[in-house]
N, CA, C and O atoms as a CHARMM CRD file, in Angstrom:
* protein
*
  360
    1    1 MET  N     14.38400 -30.92500  11.34300 PROA 1      0.00000
    2    1 MET  CA    13.80100 -32.16700  11.09600 PROA 1      0.00000
    3    1 MET  C     14.85800 -33.39900  10.71400 PROA 1      0.00000
    4    1 MET  O     14.76900 -33.94000   9.61200 PROA 1      0.00000
    5    2 PRO  N     15.71500 -33.75100  11.54100 PROA 2      0.00000
    6    2 PRO  CA    16.67300 -34.58400  11.06500 PROA 2      0.00000
    7    2 PRO  C     16.12600 -35.88300  10.41800 PROA 2      0.00000
    8    2 PRO  O     16.80800 -36.31400   9.48800 PROA 2      0.00000
    9    3 ASN  N     14.94000 -36.62900  10.77100 PROA 3      0.00000
   10    3 ASN  CA    14.56400 -37.68000  10.26200 PROA 3      0.00000
   11    3 ASN  C     13.41300 -37.44400   9.10400 PROA 3      0.00000
   12    3 ASN  O     12.70900 -38.37900   8.72200 PROA 3      0.00000
   13    4 ALA  N     13.30000 -36.24200   8.63500 PROA 4      0.00000
   14    4 ALA  CA    12.40400 -35.92700   7.82000 PROA 4      0.00000
   15    4 ALA  C     12.91300 -36.23300   6.47100 PROA 4      0.00000
   16    4 ALA  O     14.12900 -36.21900   6.28100 PROA 4      0.00000
   17    5 THR  N     12.14700 -36.49100   5.58200 PROA 5      0.00000
   18    5 THR  CA    12.60400 -36.62600   4.15800 PROA 5      0.00000
   19    5 THR  C     12.88300 -35.45600   3.38000 PROA 5      0.00000
   20    5 THR  O     12.20400 -34.44900   3.58100 PROA 5      0.00000
   21    6 ARG  N     13.89700 -35.45300   2.42100 PROA 6      0.00000
   22    6 ARG  CA    13.92500 -34.19900   1.64400 PROA 6      0.00000
   23    6 ARG  C     12.75100 -33.55100   1.21400 PROA 6      0.00000
   24    6 ARG  O     12.60500 -32.35000   1.44300 PROA 6      0.00000
   25    7 ARG  N     11.87200 -34.22700   0.60000 PROA 7      0.00000
   26    7 ARG  CA    10.61500 -33.54800   0.46900 PROA 7      0.00000
   27    7 ARG  C      9.82600 -33.05400   1.40000 PROA 7      0.00000
   28    7 ARG  O      9.09800 -32.09400   1.14700 PROA 7      0.00000
   29    8 GLU  N      9.85300 -33.58800   2.51000 PROA 8      0.00000
   30    8 GLU  CA     9.15100 -33.09300   3.64100 PROA 8      0.00000
   31    8 GLU  C      9.71500 -31.56600   4.27600 PROA 8      0.00000
   32    8 GLU  O      9.04500 -30.60600   4.65500 PROA 8      0.00000
   33    9 ARG  N     11.21300 -31.74500   4.23100 PROA 9      0.00000
   34    9 ARG  CA    11.89100 -30.54400   4.48000 PROA 9      0.00000
   35    9 ARG  C     11.44300 -29.26400   3.63900 PROA 9      0.00000
   36    9 ARG  O     11.27000 -28.12900   4.08300 PROA 9      0.00000
   37   10 GLN  N     11.29800 -29.69400   2.35400 PROA 10     0.00000
   38   10 GLN  CA    11.15100 -28.43500   1.26500 PROA 10     0.00000
   39   10 GLN  C      9.84300 -27.97600   1.41300 PROA 10     0.00000
   40   10 GLN  O      9.58400 -26.77500   1.33700 PROA 10     0.00000
   41   11 VAL  N      8.74200 -29.08700   1.67900 PROA 11     0.00000
   42   11 VAL  CA     7.29100 -28.67100   1.97500 PROA 11     0.00000
   43   11 VAL  C      7.15500 -27.70300   3.08400 PROA 11     0.00000
   44   11 VAL  O      6.42000 -26.71700   3.03300 PROA 11     0.00000
   45   12 GLY  N      8.05600 -28.10200   4.30600 PROA 12     0.00000
   46   12 GLY  CA     7.84800 -27.23000   5.53300 PROA 12     0.00000
   47   12 GLY  C      8.42400 -25.74000   5.22100 PROA 12     0.00000
   48   12 GLY  O      7.84500 -24.73700   5.63800 PROA 12     0.00000
   49   13 ALA  N      9.52400 -25.69000   4.51100 PROA 13     0.00000
   50   13 ALA  CA    10.15800 -24.60100   4.09000 PROA 13     0.00000
   51   13 ALA  C      9.44000 -23.82800   3.43600 PROA 13     0.00000
   52   13 ALA  O      9.33400 -22.64500   3.76100 PROA 13     0.00000
   53   14 ARG  N      8.77200 -24.38100   2.32600 PROA 14     0.00000
   54   14 ARG  CA     8.09700 -23.47300   1.48200 PROA 14     0.00000
   55   14 ARG  C      6.50800 -22.86300   2.02200 PROA 14     0.00000
   56   14 ARG  O      5.93600 -21.83900   1.64800 PROA 14     0.00000
   57   15 ASP  N      6.01000 -23.99600   3.12500 PROA 15     0.00000
   58   15 ASP  CA     4.84300 -23.39200   3.77900 PROA 15     0.00000
   59   15 ASP  C      5.30100 -22.01800   4.65100 PROA 15     0.00000
   60   15 ASP  O      4.51800 -21.06800   4.63900 PROA 15     0.00000
   61   16 ILE  N      6.44600 -21.91900   5.33400 PROA 16     0.00000
   62   16 ILE  CA     6.73900 -20.87000   6.13100 PROA 16     0.00000
   63   16 ILE  C      7.02400 -19.64900   5.36000 PROA 16     0.00000
   64   16 ILE  O      6.94600 -18.54700   5.90300 PROA 16     0.00000
   65   17 SER  N      7.41100 -19.81100   3.89000 PROA 17     0.00000
   66   17 SER  CA     7.87500 -18.55700   3.21800 PROA 17     0.00000
   67   17 SER  C      6.51400 -18.15300   2.49500 PROA 17     0.00000
   68   17 SER  O      6.45800 -17.16400   1.76300 PROA 17     0.00000
   69   18 ASP  N      5.61700 -18.83100   2.70100 PROA 18     0.00000
   70   18 ASP  CA     4.26600 -18.61100   1.77700 PROA 18     0.00000
   71   18 ASP  C      3.62000 -17.32600   1.87200 PROA 18     0.00000
   72   18 ASP  O      3.35100 -16.95400   3.01500 PROA 18     0.00000
   73   19 ARG  N      3.33900 -16.63000   0.98900 PROA 19     0.00000
   74   19 ARG  CA     3.01000 -15.13300   0.91700 PROA 19     0.00000
   75   19 ARG  C      1.79500 -15.01700   2.10000 PROA 19     0.00000
   76   19 ARG  O      1.87200 -14.16500   2.98600 PROA 19     0.00000
   77   20 ASP  N      0.70700 -15.94000   2.01200 PROA 20     0.00000
   78   20 ASP  CA    -0.45500 -15.76500   2.99600 PROA 20     0.00000
   79   20 ASP  C      0.01500 -16.01200   4.30600 PROA 20     0.00000
   80   20 ASP  O     -0.47900 -15.33800   5.21000 PROA 20     0.00000
   81   21 TYR  N      0.98200 -16.95500   4.60800 PROA 21     0.00000
   82   21 TYR  CA     1.38700 -17.27900   5.86700 PROA 21     0.00000
   83   21 TYR  C      2.22800 -15.80700   6.37600 PROA 21     0.00000
   84   21 TYR  O      2.13600 -15.33900   7.51100 PROA 21     0.00000
   85   22 ARG  N      2.84400 -15.36900   5.53800 PROA 22     0.00000
   86   22 ARG  CA     3.85300 -14.07500   5.95200 PROA 22     0.00000
   87   22 ARG  C      2.93600 -13.08900   6.17500 PROA 22     0.00000
   88   22 ARG  O      3.39600 -12.27800   6.97800 PROA 22     0.00000
   89   23 ARG  N      1.57600 -12.74700   5.71800 PROA 23     0.00000
   90   23 ARG  CA     0.56600 -11.84600   5.83600 PROA 23     0.00000
   91   23 ARG  C      0.04900 -11.75100   7.13900 PROA 23     0.00000
   92   23 ARG  O     -0.17300 -10.75900   7.83300 PROA 23     0.00000
   93   24 LEU  N     -0.14700 -13.28400   7.41500 PROA 24     0.00000
   94   24 LEU  CA    -0.90800 -13.62700   8.48900 PROA 24     0.00000
   95   24 LEU  C     -0.02000 -13.25800   9.79900 PROA 24     0.00000
   96   24 LEU  O     -0.63300 -12.96300  10.82500 PROA 24     0.00000
   97   25 ILE  N      1.38200 -13.26300   9.80500 PROA 25     0.00000
   98   25 ILE  CA     2.28900 -13.02300  10.70500 PROA 25     0.00000
   99   25 ILE  C      2.53000 -11.57100  10.74800 PROA 25     0.00000
  100   25 ILE  O      2.60100 -11.12500  11.89300 PROA 25     0.00000
  101   26 GLU  N      2.67800 -10.70000   9.77100 PROA 26     0.00000
  102   26 GLU  CA     2.64800  -9.28000   9.57300 PROA 26     0.00000
  103   26 GLU  C      1.38700  -8.70900  10.30000 PROA 26     0.00000
  104   26 GLU  O      1.52700  -7.71200  11.01000 PROA 26     0.00000
  105   27 LEU  N      0.01100  -9.36900  10.13600 PROA 27     0.00000
  106   27 LEU  CA    -0.91600  -8.77600  10.93000 PROA 27     0.00000
  107   27 LEU  C     -0.78400  -8.90500  12.21700 PROA 27     0.00000
  108   27 LEU  O     -1.01000  -7.93600  12.94200 PROA 27     0.00000
  109   28 LEU  N     -0.39100 -10.13200  12.74200 PROA 28     0.00000
  110   28 LEU  CA    -0.14900 -10.24300  14.13100 PROA 28     0.00000
  111   28 LEU  C      0.68200  -9.17000  14.79100 PROA 28     0.00000
  112   28 LEU  O      0.36600  -8.55900  15.81200 PROA 28     0.00000
  113   29 ILE  N      1.89000  -9.00200  14.01300 PROA 29     0.00000
  114   29 ILE  CA     2.66900  -8.15100  14.59400 PROA 29     0.00000
  115   29 ILE  C      2.37200  -6.71300  14.51600 PROA 29     0.00000
  116   29 ILE  O      2.88300  -5.93200  15.31900 PROA 29     0.00000
  117   30 ALA  N      1.52700  -6.30400  13.53800 PROA 30     0.00000
  118   30 ALA  CA     0.97400  -5.02800  13.69500 PROA 30     0.00000
  119   30 ALA  C      0.03900  -4.74100  14.80200 PROA 30     0.00000
  120   30 ALA  O     -0.06000  -3.71000  15.46700 PROA 30     0.00000
  121   31 ARG  N     -0.73100  -6.01700  14.88900 PROA 31     0.00000
  122   31 ARG  CA    -1.63300  -5.80500  16.21500 PROA 31     0.00000
  123   31 ARG  C     -1.10600  -5.60700  17.63300 PROA 31     0.00000
  124   31 ARG  O     -1.57600  -4.89600  18.52100 PROA 31     0.00000
  125   32 ARG  N      0.17800  -6.53900  17.65700 PROA 32     0.00000
  126   32 ARG  CA     0.81900  -6.55100  18.79600 PROA 32     0.00000
  127   32 ARG  C      1.61100  -5.02900  18.88300 PROA 32     0.00000
  128   32 ARG  O      1.71800  -4.55500  20.01400 PROA 32     0.00000
  129   33 ARG  N      2.04100  -4.42900  17.99800 PROA 33     0.00000
  130   33 ARG  CA     2.65000  -3.11800  18.24500 PROA 33     0.00000
  131   33 ARG  C      1.54000  -2.06800  18.53700 PROA 33     0.00000
  132   33 ARG  O      1.71200  -1.18400  19.37700 PROA 33     0.00000
  133   34 ALA  N      0.34700  -2.19900  17.78300 PROA 34     0.00000
  134   34 ALA  CA    -0.68900  -1.39100  17.96200 PROA 34     0.00000
  135   34 ALA  C     -1.22900  -1.36800  19.51300 PROA 34     0.00000
  136   34 ALA  O     -1.62100  -0.31500  20.01500 PROA 34     0.00000
  137   35 ALA  N     -1.21900  -2.55700  20.20400 PROA 35     0.00000
  138   35 ALA  CA    -1.30800  -2.74600  21.65200 PROA 35     0.00000
  139   35 ALA  C     -0.36700  -2.26500  22.23400 PROA 35     0.00000
  140   35 ALA  O     -0.52100  -2.29400  23.45500 PROA 35     0.00000
  141   36 GLY  N      0.63800  -1.78700  21.87100 PROA 36     0.00000
  142   36 GLY  CA     1.86700  -1.21300  22.55300 PROA 36     0.00000
  143   36 GLY  C      2.62100  -2.49000  23.18400 PROA 36     0.00000
  144   36 GLY  O      3.25400  -2.28800  24.22000 PROA 36     0.00000
  145   37 LEU  N      2.60500  -3.51200  22.75700 PROA 37     0.00000
  146   37 LEU  CA     3.46000  -4.80300  23.37900 PROA 37     0.00000
  147   37 LEU  C      4.68700  -4.92400  22.59100 PROA 37     0.00000
  148   37 LEU  O      4.82600  -4.70900  21.38600 PROA 37     0.00000
  149   38 THR  N      5.64400  -5.33600  23.53600 PROA 38     0.00000
  150   38 THR  CA     7.01300  -5.88000  22.62300 PROA 38     0.00000
  151   38 THR  C      7.05500  -7.43500  22.73900 PROA 38     0.00000
  152   38 THR  O      6.24600  -8.08300  23.40300 PROA 38     0.00000
  153   39 GLN  N      7.81400  -7.82400  22.21000 PROA 39     0.00000
  154   39 GLN  CA     8.09100  -9.42800  22.03400 PROA 39     0.00000
  155   39 GLN  C      8.23500  -9.80400  23.42700 PROA 39     0.00000
  156   39 GLN  O      7.60000 -10.81800  23.71900 PROA 39     0.00000
  157   40 ASN  N      8.88500  -9.27400  24.35400 PROA 40     0.00000
  158   40 ASN  CA     9.22100  -9.54100  25.57300 PROA 40     0.00000
  159   40 ASN  C      8.03400  -9.68600  26.45900 PROA 40     0.00000
  160   40 ASN  O      7.89700 -10.53100  27.34300 PROA 40     0.00000
  161   41 ASP  N      7.11300  -8.66900  26.08000 PROA 41     0.00000
  162   41 ASP  CA     5.79300  -8.81700  26.72600 PROA 41     0.00000
  163   41 ASP  C      4.95400 -10.07000  26.57900 PROA 41     0.00000
  164   41 ASP  O      4.21800 -10.51800  27.45900 PROA 41     0.00000
  165   42 LEU  N      5.13700 -10.57700  25.40300 PROA 42     0.00000
  166   42 LEU  CA     4.45500 -11.86300  25.16700 PROA 42     0.00000
  167   42 LEU  C      4.93900 -12.93000  25.65500 PROA 42     0.00000
  168   42 LEU  O      4.33500 -13.96400  25.36800 PROA 42     0.00000
  169   43 THR  N      6.12300 -13.03300  26.50800 PROA 43     0.00000
  170   43 THR  CA     6.67400 -14.42700  26.76100 PROA 43     0.00000
  171   43 THR  C      5.98100 -15.10800  27.75600 PROA 43     0.00000
  172   43 THR  O      6.05700 -16.33600  27.74300 PROA 43     0.00000
  173   44 TYR  N      5.11800 -14.38900  28.88000 PROA 44     0.00000
  174   44 TYR  CA     4.45400 -15.41000  29.59900 PROA 44     0.00000
  175   44 TYR  C      3.31200 -15.78700  29.05100 PROA 44     0.00000
  176   44 TYR  O      3.01600 -16.96600  29.24200 PROA 44     0.00000
  177   45 GLY  N      2.47100 -15.05100  28.33500 PROA 45     0.00000
  178   45 GLY  CA     1.32900 -15.75800  27.72600 PROA 45     0.00000
  179   45 GLY  C      1.54800 -16.95700  26.67300 PROA 45     0.00000
  180   45 GLY  O      0.81300 -17.92900  26.49600 PROA 45     0.00000
  181   46 LEU  N      2.63600 -16.66300  26.08300 PROA 46     0.00000
  182   46 LEU  CA     3.09300 -17.72600  25.02800 PROA 46     0.00000
  183   46 LEU  C      3.91100 -18.65600  25.50500 PROA 46     0.00000
  184   46 LEU  O      4.24200 -19.56800  24.74600 PROA 46     0.00000
  185   47 LYS  N      4.34600 -18.62600  26.69400 PROA 47     0.00000
  186   47 LYS  CA     5.21400 -19.71300  27.36500 PROA 47     0.00000
  187   47 LYS  C      6.38800 -19.94100  26.41100 PROA 47     0.00000
  188   47 LYS  O      6.57800 -21.07500  25.97100 PROA 47     0.00000
  189   48 LYS  N      6.97500 -19.19500  26.15800 PROA 48     0.00000
  190   48 LYS  CA     8.15000 -18.93700  24.97600 PROA 48     0.00000
  191   48 LYS  C      9.07800 -17.75800  25.60300 PROA 48     0.00000
  192   48 LYS  O      8.66600 -16.84600  26.32100 PROA 48     0.00000
  193   49 ASN  N     10.56700 -17.99300  25.13300 PROA 49     0.00000
  194   49 ASN  CA    11.15400 -16.79900  25.46100 PROA 49     0.00000
  195   49 ASN  C     11.00300 -15.93400  24.53500 PROA 49     0.00000
  196   49 ASN  O     10.26200 -16.26600  23.61000 PROA 49     0.00000
  197   50 GLN  N     11.63400 -14.59700  24.49100 PROA 50     0.00000
  198   50 GLN  CA    11.87000 -13.62900  23.75200 PROA 50     0.00000
  199   50 GLN  C     12.32400 -14.08400  22.09800 PROA 50     0.00000
  200   50 GLN  O     11.79700 -13.64900  21.07400 PROA 50     0.00000
  201   51 ALA  N     13.48800 -15.11300  22.19200 PROA 51     0.00000
  202   51 ALA  CA    13.88500 -15.51100  20.86700 PROA 51     0.00000
  203   51 ALA  C     12.99000 -16.60100  20.23200 PROA 51     0.00000
  204   51 ALA  O     12.99100 -16.83500  19.02400 PROA 51     0.00000
  205   52 GLY  N     12.31800 -17.17100  21.02900 PROA 52     0.00000
  206   52 GLY  CA    11.12600 -18.08900  20.46200 PROA 52     0.00000
  207   52 GLY  C     10.02400 -17.01300  19.61700 PROA 52     0.00000
  208   52 GLY  O      9.72000 -17.06200  18.42600 PROA 52     0.00000
  209   53 ILE  N      9.61700 -16.17700  20.52100 PROA 53     0.00000
  210   53 ILE  CA     8.71500 -15.22100  19.64200 PROA 53     0.00000
  211   53 ILE  C      9.23800 -14.48100  18.27100 PROA 53     0.00000
  212   53 ILE  O      8.62500 -14.30000  17.21900 PROA 53     0.00000
  213   54 SER  N     10.67400 -14.08600  18.66300 PROA 54     0.00000
  214   54 SER  CA    11.24300 -13.64700  17.17500 PROA 54     0.00000
  215   54 SER  C     11.16200 -14.45100  16.16000 PROA 54     0.00000
  216   54 SER  O     10.89900 -14.05200  15.02600 PROA 54     0.00000
  217   55 LYS  N     11.41500 -15.87100  16.51200 PROA 55     0.00000
  218   55 LYS  CA    11.44900 -16.90700  15.41100 PROA 55     0.00000
  219   55 LYS  C     10.24700 -16.97900  14.70300 PROA 55     0.00000
  220   55 LYS  O     10.22700 -16.97300  13.47300 PROA 55     0.00000
  221   56 LEU  N      9.06900 -17.06000  15.51600 PROA 56     0.00000
  222   56 LEU  CA     7.84600 -16.86900  15.01200 PROA 56     0.00000
  223   56 LEU  C      7.32900 -15.86700  14.23500 PROA 56     0.00000
  224   56 LEU  O      6.50600 -16.09600  13.34900 PROA 56     0.00000
  225   57 GLU  N      7.88900 -14.39800  14.58400 PROA 57     0.00000
  226   57 GLU  CA     7.71900 -13.10000  13.79100 PROA 57     0.00000
  227   57 GLU  C      8.52200 -13.06100  12.80000 PROA 57     0.00000
  228   57 GLU  O      8.42400 -12.05900  12.09200 PROA 57     0.00000
  229   58 ARG  N      9.48400 -14.02500  12.44400 PROA 58     0.00000
  230   58 ARG  CA    10.53500 -14.02500  11.47500 PROA 58     0.00000
  231   58 ARG  C     10.22300 -14.93100  10.66300 PROA 58     0.00000
  232   58 ARG  O     10.98900 -15.12100   9.71900 PROA 58     0.00000
  233   59 CYS  N      9.12800 -15.67300  10.78000 PROA 59     0.00000
  234   59 CYS  CA     8.66300 -16.93900  10.13900 PROA 59     0.00000
  235   59 CYS  C      9.94900 -18.01200  10.04700 PROA 59     0.00000
  236   59 CYS  O     10.19700 -18.66200   9.03100 PROA 59     0.00000
  237   60 GLN  N     10.57300 -18.06600  11.05100 PROA 60     0.00000
  238   60 GLN  CA    11.63700 -19.21700  10.90100 PROA 60     0.00000
  239   60 GLN  C     11.05800 -20.12800  12.00800 PROA 60     0.00000
  240   60 GLN  O     11.94400 -20.79300  12.54400 PROA 60     0.00000
  241   61 ARG  N      9.78500 -20.35000  12.51500 PROA 61     0.00000
  242   61 ARG  CA     9.47200 -21.20800  13.22700 PROA 61     0.00000
  243   61 ARG  C      7.71200 -21.25500  12.91100 PROA 61     0.00000
  244   61 ARG  O      7.06900 -20.22300  13.10300 PROA 61     0.00000
  245   62 ARG  N      7.16400 -22.24400  12.52600 PROA 62     0.00000
  246   62 ARG  CA     5.73300 -22.22400  12.09000 PROA 62     0.00000
  247   62 ARG  C      4.77300 -22.07200  13.16900 PROA 62     0.00000
  248   62 ARG  O      4.99500 -22.67300  14.22000 PROA 62     0.00000
  249   63 LEU  N      3.75300 -21.36200  13.05400 PROA 63     0.00000
  250   63 LEU  CA     2.80400 -20.77400  14.04400 PROA 63     0.00000
  251   63 LEU  C      1.75900 -21.91200  14.14400 PROA 63     0.00000
  252   63 LEU  O      1.02900 -21.90800  13.15200 PROA 63     0.00000
  253   64 ASP  N      1.47400 -22.84400  15.00000 PROA 64     0.00000
  254   64 ASP  CA     0.29000 -23.68900  15.06100 PROA 64     0.00000
  255   64 ASP  C     -0.76800 -22.98500  15.55300 PROA 64     0.00000
  256   64 ASP  O     -0.60200 -21.86100  16.02700 PROA 64     0.00000
  257   65 VAL  N     -2.01800 -23.59700  15.49000 PROA 65     0.00000
  258   65 VAL  CA    -3.12900 -22.99500  15.96800 PROA 65     0.00000
  259   65 VAL  C     -3.16100 -22.77300  17.52800 PROA 65     0.00000
  260   65 VAL  O     -3.72200 -21.76200  17.95000 PROA 65     0.00000
  261   66 ILE  N     -2.70500 -23.48300  18.22800 PROA 66     0.00000
  262   66 ILE  CA    -2.59100 -23.27200  19.72000 PROA 66     0.00000
  263   66 ILE  C     -1.72100 -21.78300  20.10900 PROA 66     0.00000
  264   66 ILE  O     -2.11200 -20.87300  20.84000 PROA 66     0.00000
  265   67 ASP  N     -0.62400 -21.87300  19.46900 PROA 67     0.00000
  266   67 ASP  CA     0.01000 -20.56100  19.44300 PROA 67     0.00000
  267   67 ASP  C     -0.67500 -19.34200  18.74900 PROA 67     0.00000
  268   67 ASP  O     -0.50000 -18.20700  19.19200 PROA 67     0.00000
  269   68 LEU  N     -1.44700 -19.58100  17.67000 PROA 68     0.00000
  270   68 LEU  CA    -1.97400 -18.26100  17.23900 PROA 68     0.00000
  271   68 LEU  C     -3.11100 -17.80400  18.23700 PROA 68     0.00000
  272   68 LEU  O     -3.46900 -16.62800  18.30800 PROA 68     0.00000
  273   69 VAL  N     -3.72300 -18.95400  19.10500 PROA 69     0.00000
  274   69 VAL  CA    -4.84800 -18.51600  19.94100 PROA 69     0.00000
  275   69 VAL  C     -4.11400 -17.82600  21.10200 PROA 69     0.00000
  276   69 VAL  O     -4.71700 -16.91600  21.67300 PROA 69     0.00000
  277   70 ARG  N     -2.80200 -18.17700  21.54100 PROA 70     0.00000
  278   70 ARG  CA    -2.06300 -17.73600  22.90600 PROA 70     0.00000
  279   70 ARG  C     -1.71200 -16.42400  22.28900 PROA 70     0.00000
  280   70 ARG  O     -2.01800 -15.42100  22.93300 PROA 70     0.00000
  281   71 TYR  N     -1.12800 -16.28100  21.16300 PROA 71     0.00000
  282   71 TYR  CA    -0.83600 -14.94900  20.55300 PROA 71     0.00000
  283   71 TYR  C     -1.70900 -14.02700  20.89600 PROA 71     0.00000
  284   71 TYR  O     -1.51700 -13.11000  21.69400 PROA 71     0.00000
  285   72 CYS  N     -2.94000 -14.32300  20.13300 PROA 72     0.00000
  286   72 CYS  CA    -4.20700 -13.45600  20.12900 PROA 72     0.00000
  287   72 CYS  C     -4.39200 -12.82800  21.68700 PROA 72     0.00000
  288   72 CYS  O     -4.40200 -11.64700  22.03200 PROA 72     0.00000
  289   73 ASP  N     -4.53000 -14.01600  22.47600 PROA 73     0.00000
  290   73 ASP  CA    -4.74900 -13.69100  23.79800 PROA 73     0.00000
  291   73 ASP  C     -3.85000 -12.65900  24.49000 PROA 73     0.00000
  292   73 ASP  O     -4.26400 -11.61800  25.00200 PROA 73     0.00000
  293   74 ALA  N     -2.42300 -13.11300  24.44100 PROA 74     0.00000
  294   74 ALA  CA    -1.67300 -12.20000  24.66400 PROA 74     0.00000
  295   74 ALA  C     -1.53200 -10.86700  24.47300 PROA 74     0.00000
  296   74 ALA  O     -1.07900 -10.07100  25.29600 PROA 74     0.00000
  297   75 ILE  N     -2.00300 -10.58000  23.15800 PROA 75     0.00000
  298   75 ILE  CA    -2.39700  -9.04000  22.66700 PROA 75     0.00000
  299   75 ILE  C     -3.64100  -8.59200  22.66400 PROA 75     0.00000
  300   75 ILE  O     -4.03600  -7.61900  22.02200 PROA 75     0.00000
  301   76 GLY  N     -4.24200  -9.23300  23.32400 PROA 76     0.00000
  302   76 GLY  CA    -6.06800  -8.88700  23.62500 PROA 76     0.00000
  303   76 GLY  C     -6.76500  -8.81200  22.31700 PROA 76     0.00000
  304   76 GLY  O     -7.65600  -7.97500  22.17600 PROA 76     0.00000
  305   77 ALA  N     -6.41800  -9.66400  21.28300 PROA 77     0.00000
  306   77 ALA  CA    -7.31900  -9.66800  20.23000 PROA 77     0.00000
  307   77 ALA  C     -8.02400 -10.89800  20.19900 PROA 77     0.00000
  308   77 ALA  O     -7.64000 -11.85700  20.86800 PROA 77     0.00000
  309   78 ASP  N     -9.11200 -10.94800  19.40900 PROA 78     0.00000
  310   78 ASP  CA   -10.02400 -12.11100  19.15200 PROA 78     0.00000
  311   78 ASP  C     -9.36400 -12.98500  17.90300 PROA 78     0.00000
  312   78 ASP  O     -9.28900 -12.49500  16.77600 PROA 78     0.00000
  313   79 PRO  N     -8.92400 -14.23900  18.18800 PROA 79     0.00000
  314   79 PRO  CA    -8.36700 -15.09800  17.00400 PROA 79     0.00000
  315   79 PRO  C     -9.42100 -14.95500  15.72900 PROA 79     0.00000
  316   79 PRO  O     -9.05700 -14.79500  14.56400 PROA 79     0.00000
  317   80 LEU  N    -10.77900 -15.04400  16.16900 PROA 80     0.00000
  318   80 LEU  CA   -11.56200 -15.07500  15.15500 PROA 80     0.00000
  319   80 LEU  C    -11.64300 -13.93000  14.21500 PROA 80     0.00000
  320   80 LEU  O    -11.68200 -14.03900  12.99000 PROA 80     0.00000
  321   81 ASP  N    -11.66700 -12.75500  14.93200 PROA 81     0.00000
  322   81 ASP  CA   -11.43300 -11.38800  14.41100 PROA 81     0.00000
  323   81 ASP  C    -10.12300 -11.27300  13.47700 PROA 81     0.00000
  324   81 ASP  O    -10.12900 -10.73300  12.37100 PROA 81     0.00000
  325   82 ILE  N     -8.93800 -11.89800  14.12400 PROA 82     0.00000
  326   82 ILE  CA    -7.80300 -11.88300  13.32700 PROA 82     0.00000
  327   82 ILE  C     -7.89200 -12.82400  12.04300 PROA 82     0.00000
  328   82 ILE  O     -7.33200 -12.37600  11.04300 PROA 82     0.00000
  329   83 MET  N     -8.41800 -13.87000  11.94600 PROA 83     0.00000
  330   83 MET  CA    -8.77800 -14.65600  11.20700 PROA 83     0.00000
  331   83 MET  C     -9.64500 -14.15700  10.00200 PROA 83     0.00000
  332   83 MET  O     -9.28100 -14.35300   8.84300 PROA 83     0.00000
  333   84 ARG  N    -10.71500 -13.55600  10.29200 PROA 84     0.00000
  334   84 ARG  CA   -11.47000 -12.80100   9.38100 PROA 84     0.00000
  335   84 ARG  C    -10.79600 -11.54000   8.65300 PROA 84     0.00000
  336   84 ARG  O    -11.03500 -11.28100   7.47400 PROA 84     0.00000
  337   85 GLU  N    -10.06700 -10.89500   9.33000 PROA 85     0.00000
  338   85 GLU  CA    -9.06500 -10.01300   8.73700 PROA 85     0.00000
  339   85 GLU  C     -8.06700 -10.28200   7.84200 PROA 85     0.00000
  340   85 GLU  O     -7.70900  -9.48400   6.97500 PROA 85     0.00000
  341   86 TRP  N     -7.53300 -11.52800   8.03600 PROA 86     0.00000
  342   86 TRP  CA    -6.40600 -12.26900   7.42300 PROA 86     0.00000
  343   86 TRP  C     -7.29400 -12.80500   6.07900 PROA 86     0.00000
  344   86 TRP  O     -6.72700 -12.77600   4.98700 PROA 86     0.00000
  345   87 LEU  N     -8.48200 -13.22000   6.15500 PROA 87     0.00000
  346   87 LEU  CA    -9.00600 -13.96300   4.98600 PROA 87     0.00000
  347   87 LEU  C     -9.94800 -12.55600   4.12800 PROA 87     0.00000
  348   87 LEU  O    -10.61800 -12.70900   3.10700 PROA 87     0.00000
  349   88 GLY  N     -9.77200 -11.35800   4.81000 PROA 88     0.00000
  350   88 GLY  CA   -10.28400 -10.19000   3.85900 PROA 88     0.00000
  351   88 GLY  C    -12.06700 -10.23700   4.10900 PROA 88     0.00000
  352   88 GLY  O    -12.92700  -9.87600   3.30600 PROA 88     0.00000
  353   89 ARG  N    -12.24000 -10.74700   5.35000 PROA 89     0.00000
  354   89 ARG  CA   -13.67700 -10.95600   5.44800 PROA 89     0.00000
  355   89 ARG  C    -14.02600  -9.91600   6.88000 PROA 89     0.00000
  356   89 ARG  O    -15.01000 -10.08500   7.59900 PROA 89     0.00000
  357   90 GLY  N    -13.17300  -9.03200   7.04600 PROA 90     0.00000
  358   90 GLY  CA   -13.17100  -8.41100   8.50500 PROA 90     0.00000
  359   90 GLY  C    -13.71700  -7.14300   8.25700 PROA 90     0.00000
  360   90 GLY  O    -13.87600  -6.34700   9.18300 PROA 90     0.00000
């Protein structure tokens, strides 16, 4: 974020390290592994290379809603089921 203000950079960093966000990512990783898939297996469905997927899973890059849906599709999971489980309503 070269043109972002200091405050914007701080907010973005805090969002990615947020406990709830990390829990969502951990849930996605667990589902990927349960499906027997590697990060490399997801490259086609997510239109990202393995390094990009690794950054998502290490919370170094923010997961947007489009990526969430694509990630779920790539691992054979329903995004709504993932969200319900993440919210504790599953």
